[in-house]
N, C-alpha and C positions, 0 to 999 in steps of 0.2 A: 452408330452410337454404341459404345461399350456398355454392357449390362452392368448395373451396380448392385453389388450383394450386400445384404444386411446380415452381419454376423450374429445379430441378436434374434434373428427369426428362427425359432426352433420348433415350438409347438403350434404357433399360429393361433387362429381363432376360428370359431364357427362362421360359416357363410352368412347365416342369419345375423350375427353380430357385425360382420363386415358390411353387409347391406345396410344395417342401421347407421353406421358410420359414414357410409356413402350418401345416404339420404340427408345426414346432417351437413355434409360438405356441399352437396348439390341438390337441394330440396326439389322433389318432383313437382312441388306446387309451382315452381317457377318455369316449368315446361310450357311451351306453346300447346294450345288446344289439340292440334293436329299430330303432336308428337307422341312417341311411345318409348320412353326411357324406362330403365328398371331391369329386374332379373329376368332373363330370357331362358336360361338353362341352368339347372343346379339343384342339389339336394340341400336345404337350409341347414341340415346337421352336419354336413361335410366340413372337414377341417381345411382351413386355408393357410398355406405357408408361403405361397409365391403367386404374385400377380403379374400379368403380362398386359401392358398398356398400349393400345394401337388406335388409329383413327377408324379403320375398317376391319370387320370380322370377314375376311375372305379366306379362300383355301390357303394361300401363302402364309398369312398371319396365323391362322389356326394351326398350321403344321409347324410354324416357328415356335409357337407357344408350347405345343405338346412335346416337341423335341427338347425344350428347355425345362420341361417338368412343371409347367404352370398349372396351378389348381383353379385359377380364375383369369379369365380375359375381360378386361374393361375396354370396351370399344366406344369411341365417341358416337359413331353413326349406328343407330339401331339395325339390327339383322332383319327384325320383323316390324319395319316401320308401317308397311301397309299390310292389310289383312290377307291372310293366305287360307286356302281351303285344303291344303294337303302338305304334309312334310315327307312325301315320298322321297326316297334317296335318288330318284330320277331328277328331282329338282335340286339346284344347287343349295338352297336354304335347308332342305330337308337332309341333304347329304352333309352339310356342316354341323347341323344339330345332332345327327347320329354320330358323327365323328367325335364331337365334343362329349357326348354322354358315354360312348365307349371309352373315351380317354380319361374320363373322370375329371373333366374341366368344366367349370361353370362359365357362364357368359353374362355380363351385365353391361347396359349401355347408359351413358350419361351424355345427353345430346343438348337440346337448347336449355335445359335446366343447368348445364355446365357453362353455357355461353353467357348467361346473364349474371352470374356471380361476379364479385368485384375482382376476382383473380381468374376469371374465365378466358375464353379464347380471344375475344376482341381486346380485352384488357391487356392480355400478354403481348398481342401484336402491337398495341399502342406503346407499351413499354419498350419493346424491342426497337421501335422507331424513335424512342426518346421524346415521345409527346409530353408536354408539360401540363400538369393540372387537368388531365384528361377525365371526362365524366361520361356517363351513360349517354348515348345518342337518343335512345328511347327509355327514359326512366321507368323502372318497375315500381311496384307497390312497396317493396322493401327498399329502405334508403341504401344507396350504393349499387343497387342491382339495375339491370336493364340491358337491352340489346345495343350492340355497337358501342363505339366510344367516339368522342370528339375532343380535340385539344389543339395545342399549338406547338410547333417545332421549336426546340431550344434556339435554333438559328435558322432564318430563312434559307431556302435553297431553291434551285431551279426545279421544274417538273422532271427534267431529264435526270438530274442528280438524285432525286428522290426515288425514281423508278430504278436506277442503278443500285442505290442503297438497299431498296426491297429486294432486288435480285440476289444481293449478297446475303441477306438475312435468311431468306426462304431456302428450304432444301431444294436440290436439283430436281427438275422435272422437265418433261419434254418441251413445254411451253412456259416461258418466262413471263414476266409482267407485260401486259399489252396496254398501251397508253393511248388515250384520246385527249388531244390538247396541244398547245404550243410548247415544245421542249424548253423554251427560255422563260416560260411563265414563272414569276416568283411565288413560291408556296410558303405560307405561314400556318394557316389554319387547315387542319386535316380532320375529316370524318372517315370512319371506316367500319366495316362489319366483316368479321371473319366468317366464312362461308357464304352462301347465296344471299345477296343483300339488294337485289334490284327493286324489291318492295319499298325500299326506303329512298329511292332516287329523288323523289319529290318532297321528302321531309325538310321542314324549314331549317333544320341544323345542317343538313347536307347542302342545300341550296346556298347557304351562307358561307360554305367552306370553300377553300381554294381548290381542293381536290377531294374526291371520294374514292376510297380503295375498298374493294369487294371482290367477290367471285362469281362465276356463272352469269356474267352479264350477257343478255341476248341483243341481237342486232337492233330490233325496233325500240325497245326502252332506252338502250344506250344512245342510238341515233336521236331520238326525240329529246333526251336530256341535254345533249350536246347542242342540238339546235336552239333549244329554249334558252340555254345559258349564252349562247352568242347573241341572242335578242334581248334578254333582260338580266343577264349576269348569272353566274352559277359555276359549279366546279368543273375542272378536268376530271377524268376518270381514269383509274387504274384497275384493270382486271387481273387478278392474281389467282394462282392454283388453289382451289377449294381444299384439296388435301394438304398442300403446303402450309396454308394459313393456319389450319387446325393442328397439324403435326407439331408446330412450334410450341404449342401449349402443353404438350404431353410432358415435358420436362418438369414443368411447374406442378402439374397434377401429380406426377410421380413423388415430388418433394413433399407435398401435402399429404399424400397417402402414406408415405414411410413415417412422417411425423405422427400421424394419427394412429396407425395401425401397428408399427413396429414389424412390419412384414416385409420381405424381400419384394421390391417392385422393379420389373425390367421394362424399359421403353423399347418397343419393337423399332428396328431400323430399316424395315423394308418399305419401299415406296408403294403406295397402293393408289396413286394417281391413275386413272383409267387410261389416259393417253401415254403412248409409249415412244412415239417419235413424230418429228414434224418436218415436212418437206418445204424448203424454200427455193423459190425459183432464182436461178442465177442468170442475169442478163449478159449476153455475149456480144 
């Protein structure tokens, strides 16, 4: 993806002011209880003139941001999601934090609070699939907010055709869409959750769908869902790359940030999916 430069970005604004705007765009009150979004590294008084937007803050994306002169990295996944007892540079998290501080680059995360907004990760995936009149799968307290999305395809298609379409929409990763179901099954109603969504497999809106699309499906929950669907009806399943599903959203997030902040925003184009290749057995 080619970085987009905003010629109007000259003096920027303070990190404190940027964080206020990020809070307005992705309210932290919308985050799940277990989540840890927000500012991780940075001096609130620092001036921000360039933002680098990524799914994961890892060595490669931090290096990319520093090389491009970013003052702030906004990562979807929190670097410090779970508690740590040390930021020793012998640990990769401590190493990255030290590198960011030395490089004068702040780090902010917008995670489940960015998933649940009407322009969030699942909504973008639903839009990319062309779902009509899609709404939150699990409605939130605020109208229009909530986890996942559910809607209908503009035109029915087979499960196989939908899986192929997903493969063309998503960025290339080592493992493409994995499907459980009859390839010829006609699909009209689609439920989805960008990111890990196996906790919603038994949700009524999911079980009423023709297919459920999410990431990180494990053997037992997927097997049980398919067996139950065969007995009483339920959706086919499509498991997609966690990184890929959420990377799609970065372009929309970048547009919203440019509009709000008037600051240069670059979408990182590095793949941070942890899987690098797949071996398939060839029958002879």
